[in-house]
N, CA, C and O atoms as CSV, one atom per row, in Angstrom:
chain,resi,resn,atom,element,x,y,z
A,1,MET,N,N,71.066,-25.946,-47.229
A,1,MET,CA,C,71.694,-24.723,-46.331
A,1,MET,C,C,69.621,-24.057,-46.347
A,1,MET,O,O,68.670,-24.257,-47.103
A,2,THR,N,N,69.760,-23.536,-45.509
A,2,THR,CA,C,67.835,-23.314,-44.915
A,2,THR,C,C,68.907,-21.041,-45.764
A,2,THR,O,O,69.965,-20.534,-45.392
A,3,GLU,N,N,68.211,-20.687,-46.488
A,3,GLU,CA,C,67.946,-19.415,-46.604
A,3,GLU,C,C,67.230,-18.482,-46.332
A,3,GLU,O,O,66.027,-18.694,-46.483
A,4,ILE,N,N,67.618,-17.210,-45.871
A,4,ILE,CA,C,66.260,-16.394,-44.957
A,4,ILE,C,C,65.729,-15.681,-46.138
A,4,ILE,O,O,66.306,-15.588,-47.221
A,5,ILE,N,N,64.480,-15.145,-45.803
A,5,ILE,CA,C,63.429,-14.861,-46.603
A,5,ILE,C,C,63.461,-13.338,-46.186
A,5,ILE,O,O,63.076,-13.252,-45.020
A,6,PRO,N,N,63.816,-11.977,-46.775
A,6,PRO,CA,C,63.889,-11.258,-46.776
A,6,PRO,C,C,62.610,-10.212,-46.474
A,6,PRO,O,O,61.604,-10.173,-47.183
A,7,PRO,N,N,62.860,-9.278,-45.158
A,7,PRO,CA,C,61.411,-8.879,-45.025
A,7,PRO,C,C,61.008,-8.086,-46.075
A,7,PRO,O,O,61.836,-7.237,-46.401
A,8,ILE,N,N,59.739,-8.117,-46.849
A,8,ILE,CA,C,58.948,-7.292,-47.857
A,8,ILE,C,C,58.261,-5.340,-47.091
A,8,ILE,O,O,57.319,-5.163,-46.318
A,9,THR,N,N,58.977,-4.510,-47.571
A,9,THR,CA,C,59.044,-3.308,-46.653
A,9,THR,C,C,58.538,-2.591,-48.102
A,9,THR,O,O,59.180,-2.595,-49.152
A,10,LEU,N,N,56.928,-1.844,-47.825
A,10,LEU,CA,C,56.556,-0.933,-48.418
A,10,LEU,C,C,56.812,0.369,-48.447
A,10,LEU,O,O,56.860,0.861,-47.319
A,11,PRO,N,N,57.012,1.178,-49.407
A,11,PRO,CA,C,57.309,2.434,-49.652
A,11,PRO,C,C,56.379,3.076,-48.485
A,11,PRO,O,O,55.196,2.735,-48.477
A,12,PRO,N,N,56.873,4.044,-47.436
A,12,PRO,CA,C,56.301,4.746,-46.766
A,12,PRO,C,C,55.139,5.519,-47.599
A,12,PRO,O,O,55.189,5.959,-48.748
A,13,SER,N,N,53.741,5.554,-46.359
A,13,SER,CA,C,53.006,6.008,-46.550
A,13,SER,C,C,52.973,7.714,-47.326
A,13,SER,O,O,53.506,8.586,-46.640
A,14,GLU,N,N,52.637,7.962,-48.093
A,14,GLU,CA,C,52.068,9.363,-48.145
A,14,GLU,C,C,50.417,9.687,-48.388
A,14,GLU,O,O,50.141,10.839,-48.719
A,15,ASN,N,N,49.247,8.648,-48.225
A,15,ASN,CA,C,48.456,9.385,-48.024
A,15,ASN,C,C,47.429,7.915,-47.548
A,15,ASN,O,O,46.396,7.514,-48.085
A,16,PRO,N,N,48.142,7.377,-46.407
A,16,PRO,CA,C,47.253,6.010,-45.311
A,16,PRO,C,C,45.579,6.116,-45.719
A,16,PRO,O,O,44.781,5.184,-45.619
A,17,HIS,N,N,45.288,7.421,-46.175
A,17,HIS,CA,C,43.499,7.252,-45.643
A,17,HIS,C,C,43.089,6.531,-47.039
A,17,HIS,O,O,42.306,5.592,-47.183
A,18,LEU,N,N,44.045,7.427,-48.312
A,18,LEU,CA,C,43.897,6.689,-50.079
A,18,LEU,C,C,44.222,5.276,-50.220
A,18,LEU,O,O,43.653,4.418,-50.895
A,19,GLU,N,N,45.229,5.190,-49.469
A,19,GLU,CA,C,45.287,3.267,-49.634
A,19,GLU,C,C,44.248,2.371,-49.205
A,19,GLU,O,O,43.706,1.399,-49.732
A,20,GLY,N,N,44.047,3.289,-47.504
A,20,GLY,CA,C,42.751,2.523,-46.654
A,20,GLY,C,C,41.390,1.949,-48.083
A,20,GLY,O,O,40.765,0.983,-48.520
A,21,GLU,N,N,41.681,3.671,-48.278
A,21,GLU,CA,C,40.090,3.278,-49.334
A,21,GLU,C,C,40.299,2.379,-50.664
A,21,GLU,O,O,39.308,1.718,-50.975
A,22,TRP,N,N,41.296,2.269,-51.391
A,22,TRP,CA,C,41.596,1.068,-52.370
A,22,TRP,C,C,41.792,-0.293,-51.948
A,22,TRP,O,O,41.208,-1.144,-52.620
A,23,LEU,N,N,42.682,-0.783,-50.713
A,23,LEU,CA,C,42.393,-1.760,-49.801
A,23,LEU,C,C,40.771,-2.465,-49.594
A,23,LEU,O,O,40.413,-3.600,-49.911
A,24,GLN,N,N,40.075,-1.519,-49.043
A,24,GLN,CA,C,38.832,-1.459,-48.354
A,24,GLN,C,C,37.942,-2.539,-49.901
A,24,GLN,O,O,37.375,-3.615,-49.716
A,25,GLN,N,N,38.107,-1.700,-51.547
A,25,GLN,CA,C,37.587,-1.764,-52.259
A,25,GLN,C,C,37.996,-3.133,-53.018
A,25,GLN,O,O,37.173,-3.975,-53.380
A,26,SER,N,N,39.617,-3.240,-53.231
A,26,SER,CA,C,40.241,-4.511,-53.532
A,26,SER,C,C,39.926,-5.826,-52.710
A,26,SER,O,O,39.826,-6.961,-53.176
A,27,LEU,N,N,39.804,-5.472,-51.507
A,27,LEU,CA,C,39.187,-6.638,-50.502
A,27,LEU,C,C,38.042,-6.975,-50.503
A,27,LEU,O,O,37.924,-8.152,-50.843
A,28,LEU,N,N,36.962,-6.398,-50.236
A,28,LEU,CA,C,36.105,-6.089,-50.578
A,28,LEU,C,C,35.237,-7.109,-51.902
A,28,LEU,O,O,34.239,-7.798,-51.686
A,29,ARG,N,N,35.956,-6.954,-53.283
A,29,ARG,CA,C,36.306,-7.491,-54.558
A,29,ARG,C,C,36.755,-8.384,-54.594
A,29,ARG,O,O,36.557,-8.986,-55.649
A,30,TRP,N,N,37.240,-8.778,-54.019
A,30,TRP,CA,C,38.060,-9.978,-53.651
A,30,TRP,C,C,37.258,-11.088,-52.484
A,30,TRP,O,O,36.697,-11.953,-53.157
A,31,LEU,N,N,37.184,-11.169,-51.990
A,31,LEU,CA,C,35.922,-11.580,-50.973
A,31,LEU,C,C,34.823,-11.899,-51.792
A,31,LEU,O,O,34.422,-13.062,-51.741
A,32,ASP,N,N,34.089,-10.869,-52.754
A,32,ASP,CA,C,32.627,-11.216,-53.217
A,32,ASP,C,C,33.127,-11.660,-54.372
A,32,ASP,O,O,32.089,-11.632,-55.032
A,33,THR,N,N,33.970,-12.060,-55.129
A,33,THR,CA,C,34.877,-12.806,-56.006
A,33,THR,C,C,34.946,-14.143,-55.474
A,33,THR,O,O,34.382,-15.027,-56.119
A,34,GLU,N,N,35.527,-14.432,-54.433
A,34,GLU,CA,C,36.090,-15.908,-54.339
A,34,GLU,C,C,35.422,-16.833,-53.595
A,34,GLU,O,O,36.008,-17.898,-53.788
A,35,PHE,N,N,34.234,-17.049,-52.622
A,35,PHE,CA,C,33.070,-17.623,-52.655
A,35,PHE,C,C,31.887,-16.685,-53.755
A,35,PHE,O,O,31.815,-16.404,-54.951
A,36,ILE,N,N,31.125,-16.457,-52.563
A,36,ILE,CA,C,29.778,-15.617,-52.597
A,36,ILE,C,C,29.753,-13.822,-52.164
A,36,ILE,O,O,30.258,-13.481,-51.095
A,37,PRO,N,N,29.320,-13.099,-52.810
A,37,PRO,CA,C,28.835,-11.660,-51.914
A,37,PRO,C,C,27.829,-12.184,-51.214
A,37,PRO,O,O,26.742,-12.735,-51.387
A,38,GLU,N,N,28.777,-11.720,-50.095
A,38,GLU,CA,C,27.927,-11.867,-48.628
A,38,GLU,C,C,27.474,-10.210,-48.130
A,38,GLU,O,O,28.321,-9.382,-48.464
A,39,ALA,N,N,26.368,-9.691,-47.451
A,39,ALA,CA,C,27.017,-7.841,-46.825
A,39,ALA,C,C,28.061,-8.383,-45.860
A,39,ALA,O,O,29.176,-8.171,-46.338
A,40,ILE,N,N,28.126,-8.978,-44.727
A,40,ILE,CA,C,29.534,-8.960,-44.242
A,40,ILE,C,C,30.952,-8.335,-44.788
A,40,ILE,O,O,31.927,-7.820,-44.241
A,41,ASN,N,N,30.544,-8.665,-46.268
A,41,ASN,CA,C,31.759,-8.548,-46.770
A,41,ASN,C,C,32.683,-7.581,-46.597
A,41,ASN,O,O,33.878,-7.648,-46.307
A,42,HIS,N,N,31.811,-6.480,-46.860
A,42,HIS,CA,C,31.465,-4.747,-46.815
A,42,HIS,C,C,32.173,-4.965,-45.397
A,42,HIS,O,O,33.386,-4.756,-45.419
A,43,THR,N,N,31.670,-5.318,-44.267
A,43,THR,CA,C,32.358,-5.016,-42.923
A,43,THR,C,C,33.870,-5.526,-42.617
A,43,THR,O,O,34.783,-4.904,-42.073
A,44,ILE,N,N,33.859,-6.557,-43.020
A,44,ILE,CA,C,34.851,-7.519,-42.967
A,44,ILE,C,C,36.282,-6.457,-43.505
A,44,ILE,O,O,37.205,-6.149,-42.751
A,45,SER,N,N,36.171,-6.056,-44.877
A,45,SER,CA,C,36.945,-4.754,-45.612
A,45,SER,C,C,36.912,-3.983,-44.925
A,45,SER,O,O,38.060,-3.649,-44.629
A,46,GLN,N,N,35.768,-3.111,-44.147
A,46,GLN,CA,C,36.048,-1.840,-44.065
A,46,GLN,C,C,36.920,-1.937,-42.102
A,46,GLN,O,O,37.474,-1.096,-41.394
A,47,ARG,N,N,36.617,-3.307,-41.946
A,47,ARG,CA,C,37.672,-2.832,-40.347
A,47,ARG,C,C,38.972,-3.963,-40.851
A,47,ARG,O,O,39.601,-4.409,-39.891
A,48,ALA,N,N,39.433,-4.465,-42.244
A,48,ALA,CA,C,40.987,-4.657,-42.143
A,48,ALA,C,C,41.429,-3.396,-42.786
A,48,ALA,O,O,42.606,-3.094,-42.589
A,49,ALA,N,N,40.749,-2.643,-43.479
A,49,ALA,CA,C,41.205,-1.253,-44.199
A,49,ALA,C,C,41.990,-0.129,-43.267
A,49,ALA,O,O,43.065,0.470,-43.280
A,50,GLN,N,N,40.361,-0.238,-42.156
A,50,GLN,CA,C,41.039,0.716,-40.789
A,50,GLN,C,C,41.902,0.004,-39.831
A,50,GLN,O,O,42.274,0.711,-38.894
A,51,ILE,N,N,42.344,-1.299,-39.826
A,51,ILE,CA,C,43.654,-1.460,-39.367
A,51,ILE,C,C,44.704,-1.308,-40.018
A,51,ILE,O,O,45.781,-1.028,-39.493
A,52,PHE,N,N,44.499,-1.495,-41.415
A,52,PHE,CA,C,45.763,-1.151,-42.187
A,52,PHE,C,C,46.059,0.806,-41.912
A,52,PHE,O,O,47.009,1.559,-41.696
A,53,VAL,N,N,45.253,0.851,-42.012
A,53,VAL,CA,C,45.611,2.650,-42.262
A,53,VAL,C,C,46.181,3.254,-40.823
A,53,VAL,O,O,47.156,4.004,-40.786
A,54,ARG,N,N,45.298,2.745,-39.399
A,54,ARG,CA,C,45.998,3.023,-38.678
A,54,ARG,C,C,47.790,2.195,-38.415
A,54,ARG,O,O,48.609,2.646,-37.614
A,55,GLN,N,N,47.955,1.353,-39.020
A,55,GLN,CA,C,49.186,0.872,-38.521
A,55,GLN,C,C,49.956,1.416,-39.436
A,55,GLN,O,O,51.120,1.615,-39.088
A,56,ARG,N,N,49.599,1.769,-40.695
A,56,ARG,CA,C,50.748,2.939,-41.680
A,56,ARG,C,C,50.718,4.075,-41.179
A,56,ARG,O,O,51.804,4.625,-41.000
A,57,MET,N,N,49.642,4.688,-40.846
A,57,MET,CA,C,49.362,6.221,-39.552
A,57,MET,C,C,50.982,6.287,-38.835
A,57,MET,O,O,51.875,7.126,-38.958
A,58,GLU,N,N,50.909,5.069,-38.083
A,58,GLU,CA,C,51.992,5.126,-36.862
A,58,GLU,C,C,53.301,4.450,-37.633
A,58,GLU,O,O,54.229,4.312,-36.836
A,59,GLY,N,N,53.582,4.044,-38.826
A,59,GLY,CA,C,54.942,4.376,-39.152
A,59,GLY,C,C,55.156,3.154,-40.087
A,59,GLY,O,O,55.882,2.987,-41.066
A,60,GLU,N,N,53.948,2.072,-39.206
A,60,GLU,CA,C,54.785,0.179,-40.313
A,60,GLU,C,C,54.499,0.308,-41.316
A,60,GLU,O,O,53.414,0.796,-41.630
A,61,ASN,N,N,55.631,-0.200,-42.387
A,61,ASN,CA,C,55.805,-0.818,-43.686
A,61,ASN,C,C,55.922,-2.005,-43.715
A,61,ASN,O,O,55.478,-2.741,-44.597
A,62,ASP,N,N,56.779,-2.458,-42.369
A,62,ASP,CA,C,57.154,-4.036,-43.211
A,62,ASP,C,C,55.677,-5.111,-43.340
A,62,ASP,O,O,54.915,-5.396,-42.417
A,63,LEU,N,N,55.611,-5.463,-44.464
A,63,LEU,CA,C,54.475,-6.414,-44.873
A,63,LEU,C,C,54.071,-7.259,-43.170
A,63,LEU,O,O,53.457,-6.807,-42.204
A,64,GLY,N,N,54.458,-8.060,-43.298
A,64,GLY,CA,C,54.692,-8.853,-41.863
A,64,GLY,C,C,54.406,-8.031,-41.323
A,64,GLY,O,O,53.243,-7.930,-41.713
A,65,SER,N,N,54.541,-7.289,-40.675
A,65,SER,CA,C,54.078,-6.913,-39.380
A,65,SER,C,C,52.892,-6.303,-39.529
A,65,SER,O,O,52.167,-6.017,-38.577
A,66,LEU,N,N,52.621,-6.068,-40.736
A,66,LEU,CA,C,51.013,-5.374,-41.311
A,66,LEU,C,C,49.658,-6.773,-40.884
A,66,LEU,O,O,48.549,-6.781,-40.350
A,67,VAL,N,N,50.527,-7.727,-41.459
A,67,VAL,CA,C,49.911,-8.810,-42.021
A,67,VAL,C,C,49.167,-9.390,-40.174
A,67,VAL,O,O,47.971,-9.546,-39.931
A,68,ILE,N,N,50.311,-9.587,-39.200
A,68,ILE,CA,C,50.843,-10.154,-38.416
A,68,ILE,C,C,49.366,-9.160,-36.996
A,68,ILE,O,O,48.486,-9.683,-36.312
A,69,ALA,N,N,49.796,-7.609,-37.140
A,69,ALA,CA,C,48.159,-7.012,-36.576
A,69,ALA,C,C,47.074,-7.623,-37.516
A,69,ALA,O,O,46.141,-8.258,-37.025
A,70,ILE,N,N,47.154,-7.494,-38.464
A,70,ILE,CA,C,45.633,-7.552,-38.779
A,70,ILE,C,C,44.762,-9.179,-38.720
A,70,ILE,O,O,43.603,-9.449,-39.035
A,71,VAL,N,N,45.703,-9.927,-38.265
A,71,VAL,CA,C,45.420,-11.350,-37.545
A,71,VAL,C,C,44.888,-10.672,-36.377
A,71,VAL,O,O,43.742,-10.357,-36.059
A,72,THR,N,N,46.404,-10.481,-35.633
A,72,THR,CA,C,45.812,-10.054,-34.305
A,72,THR,C,C,44.379,-9.074,-33.736
A,72,THR,O,O,43.988,-9.059,-32.568
A,73,GLU,N,N,43.958,-8.552,-34.512
A,73,GLU,CA,C,43.383,-7.393,-34.303
A,73,GLU,C,C,42.015,-7.896,-34.744
A,73,GLU,O,O,41.045,-7.296,-34.280
A,74,MET,N,N,41.790,-8.967,-35.618
A,74,MET,CA,C,40.743,-9.291,-36.499
A,74,MET,C,C,39.731,-10.741,-35.747
A,74,MET,O,O,38.591,-11.166,-35.935
A,75,GLU,N,N,41.073,-11.199,-34.702
A,75,GLU,CA,C,40.571,-12.091,-33.889
A,75,GLU,C,C,39.112,-12.143,-33.057
A,75,GLU,O,O,38.289,-12.962,-32.649
A,76,ALA,N,N,39.431,-10.335,-33.101
A,76,ALA,CA,C,37.842,-10.283,-32.374
A,76,ALA,C,C,36.867,-9.910,-32.845
A,76,ALA,O,O,35.880,-9.689,-32.142
A,77,PHE,N,N,36.865,-9.707,-34.357
A,77,PHE,CA,C,35.613,-9.242,-35.112
A,77,PHE,C,C,35.076,-11.075,-35.214
A,77,PHE,O,O,35.841,-12.031,-35.341
A,78,ASP,N,N,33.412,-11.125,-35.099
A,78,ASP,CA,C,32.714,-12.185,-35.344
A,78,ASP,C,C,32.536,-12.101,-36.577
A,78,ASP,O,O,32.213,-11.061,-37.150
A,79,PHE,N,N,32.787,-13.530,-37.286
A,79,PHE,CA,C,32.913,-14.384,-38.868
A,79,PHE,C,C,32.320,-15.244,-38.737
A,79,PHE,O,O,32.464,-16.260,-39.418
A,80,SER,N,N,31.559,-15.124,-37.918
A,80,SER,CA,C,30.314,-16.239,-37.742
A,80,SER,C,C,29.148,-16.062,-39.203
A,80,SER,O,O,28.329,-16.928,-39.510
A,81,LYS,N,N,29.222,-15.556,-39.486
A,81,LYS,CA,C,28.253,-15.088,-40.657
A,81,LYS,C,C,28.939,-15.159,-41.774
A,81,LYS,O,O,28.301,-15.473,-42.780
A,82,SER,N,N,30.053,-14.956,-41.874
A,82,SER,CA,C,30.986,-15.451,-43.140
A,82,SER,C,C,31.701,-16.510,-43.503
A,82,SER,O,O,31.508,-17.347,-42.621
A,83,PHE,N,N,32.524,-17.006,-44.424
A,83,PHE,CA,C,32.948,-17.841,-44.493
A,83,PHE,C,C,34.767,-17.857,-44.736
A,83,PHE,O,O,35.558,-18.654,-45.240
A,84,TYR,N,N,34.880,-16.440,-44.037
A,84,TYR,CA,C,36.421,-16.542,-43.778
A,84,TYR,C,C,36.988,-16.836,-42.256
A,84,TYR,O,O,36.365,-17.646,-41.570
A,85,GLY,N,N,37.798,-16.389,-41.886
A,85,GLY,CA,C,38.703,-16.628,-40.702
A,85,GLY,C,C,39.522,-14.919,-40.704
A,85,GLY,O,O,39.467,-14.022,-41.544
A,86,GLU,N,N,40.117,-14.989,-39.616
A,86,GLU,CA,C,41.533,-13.465,-39.346
A,86,GLU,C,C,42.490,-13.601,-40.407
A,86,GLU,O,O,42.880,-12.710,-41.162
A,87,PHE,N,N,42.983,-15.358,-40.377
A,87,PHE,CA,C,43.730,-15.089,-40.977
A,87,PHE,C,C,44.012,-15.273,-42.574
A,87,PHE,O,O,45.140,-14.965,-42.960
A,88,ALA,N,N,42.534,-16.027,-44.071
A,88,ALA,CA,C,42.653,-15.768,-44.903
A,88,ALA,C,C,41.878,-14.118,-44.950
A,88,ALA,O,O,41.900,-13.412,-45.958
A,89,ILE,N,N,41.479,-13.878,-44.155
A,89,ILE,CA,C,41.763,-11.639,-44.351
A,89,ILE,C,C,42.682,-11.647,-44.611
A,89,ILE,O,O,43.053,-11.781,-45.777
A,90,ALA,N,N,43.841,-11.429,-43.088
A,90,ALA,CA,C,45.304,-10.968,-43.702
A,90,ALA,C,C,45.701,-11.629,-44.663
A,90,ALA,O,O,46.092,-10.872,-45.551
A,91,ASN,N,N,45.845,-13.262,-45.068
A,91,ASN,CA,C,46.613,-13.043,-46.055
A,91,ASN,C,C,46.151,-12.820,-47.394
A,91,ASN,O,O,47.022,-12.956,-48.253
A,92,ALA,N,N,44.998,-12.509,-47.792
A,92,ALA,CA,C,44.621,-12.126,-49.024
A,92,ALA,C,C,45.522,-10.180,-48.950
A,92,ALA,O,O,46.257,-9.556,-49.716
A,93,VAL,N,N,45.049,-9.968,-47.934
A,93,VAL,CA,C,45.567,-8.414,-47.751
A,93,VAL,C,C,46.757,-8.236,-47.800
A,93,VAL,O,O,47.116,-7.059,-47.752
A,94,SER,N,N,47.863,-9.344,-47.919
A,94,SER,CA,C,49.036,-9.055,-48.077
A,94,SER,C,C,49.045,-9.950,-49.715
A,94,SER,O,O,50.174,-10.093,-50.184
A,95,ASP,N,N,48.186,-10.373,-50.329
A,95,ASP,CA,C,48.438,-10.720,-51.280
A,95,ASP,C,C,47.655,-9.730,-52.291
A,95,ASP,O,O,47.540,-9.975,-53.492
A,96,LEU,N,N,47.131,-8.582,-51.655
A,96,LEU,CA,C,46.580,-7.917,-52.249
A,96,LEU,C,C,48.039,-6.599,-52.985
A,96,LEU,O,O,48.398,-6.408,-54.146
A,97,LEU,N,N,48.581,-5.864,-51.467
A,97,LEU,CA,C,49.278,-5.552,-51.317
A,97,LEU,C,C,51.145,-6.426,-52.335
A,97,LEU,O,O,52.062,-5.660,-52.632
A,98,LEU,N,N,51.234,-7.788,-52.608
A,98,LEU,CA,C,51.794,-7.721,-52.794
A,98,LEU,C,C,51.793,-7.358,-54.243
A,98,LEU,O,O,52.605,-6.676,-54.868
A,99,ASP,N,N,50.473,-8.092,-54.727
A,99,ASP,CA,C,50.147,-7.493,-56.134
A,99,ASP,C,C,50.557,-6.247,-56.211
A,99,ASP,O,O,51.622,-6.034,-56.791
A,100,SER,N,N,50.031,-5.475,-55.813
A,100,SER,CA,C,50.461,-3.755,-56.129
A,100,SER,C,C,51.163,-3.096,-56.211
A,100,SER,O,O,51.071,-1.963,-56.684
A,101,LEU,N,N,52.773,-4.023,-55.431
A,101,LEU,CA,C,53.553,-4.138,-55.701
A,101,LEU,C,C,54.949,-4.150,-57.033
A,101,LEU,O,O,56.060,-3.702,-57.315
A,102,GLY,N,N,53.493,-5.306,-57.627
A,102,GLY,CA,C,54.434,-6.514,-58.521
A,102,GLY,C,C,54.861,-7.029,-58.311
A,102,GLY,O,O,55.485,-7.593,-59.210
A,103,ILE,N,N,55.123,-7.596,-56.595
A,103,ILE,CA,C,55.741,-8.906,-56.401
A,103,ILE,C,C,55.189,-9.885,-56.869
A,103,ILE,O,O,54.008,-10.132,-56.624
A,104,ASP,N,N,56.053,-10.745,-57.748
A,104,ASP,CA,C,55.192,-12.360,-57.784
A,104,ASP,C,C,55.114,-12.966,-56.877
A,104,ASP,O,O,56.219,-13.504,-56.802
A,105,ARG,N,N,54.242,-13.449,-55.650
A,105,ARG,CA,C,54.011,-14.562,-54.631
A,105,ARG,C,C,53.888,-15.706,-54.615
A,105,ARG,O,O,53.517,-16.416,-53.680
A,106,CYS,N,N,54.264,-16.060,-55.913
A,106,CYS,CA,C,54.173,-17.865,-56.477
A,106,CYS,C,C,55.928,-18.434,-55.808
A,106,CYS,O,O,57.015,-17.859,-55.870
A,107,CYS,N,N,55.646,-19.389,-55.379
A,107,CYS,CA,C,56.818,-20.172,-54.977
A,107,CYS,C,C,57.705,-19.850,-53.967
A,107,CYS,O,O,58.335,-20.819,-53.543
A,108,GLY,N,N,57.976,-18.651,-53.389
A,108,GLY,CA,C,58.244,-18.305,-52.557
A,108,GLY,C,C,59.134,-16.707,-52.767
A,108,GLY,O,O,59.382,-15.862,-51.907
A,109,GLN,N,N,59.483,-16.710,-54.291
A,109,GLN,CA,C,59.701,-15.855,-54.951
A,109,GLN,C,C,59.314,-13.997,-55.085
A,109,GLN,O,O,59.765,-13.338,-56.021
């Protein structure tokens, strides 16, 4: 029988801008260590953090919805100078958020 995966809900944001700063720094660190440091990584992490902050300020707490928003809005971003794309960025944001919440992201648990 198929089991439904419950949604992951972030706690309501008390300071979206502080969360955005943390996300921007964490994502930049991830981008720079995953392959090689590139100048475009700073711009990518800033844009993803801006999307995240705006979504949080609008009251979005569902992790899945946040990931979809990042994928959708990052589609317009020019990734031609990067190894990454919108899906890699959204997945990295998801992983960073899950890690920050202490949620094990291995094996669907």
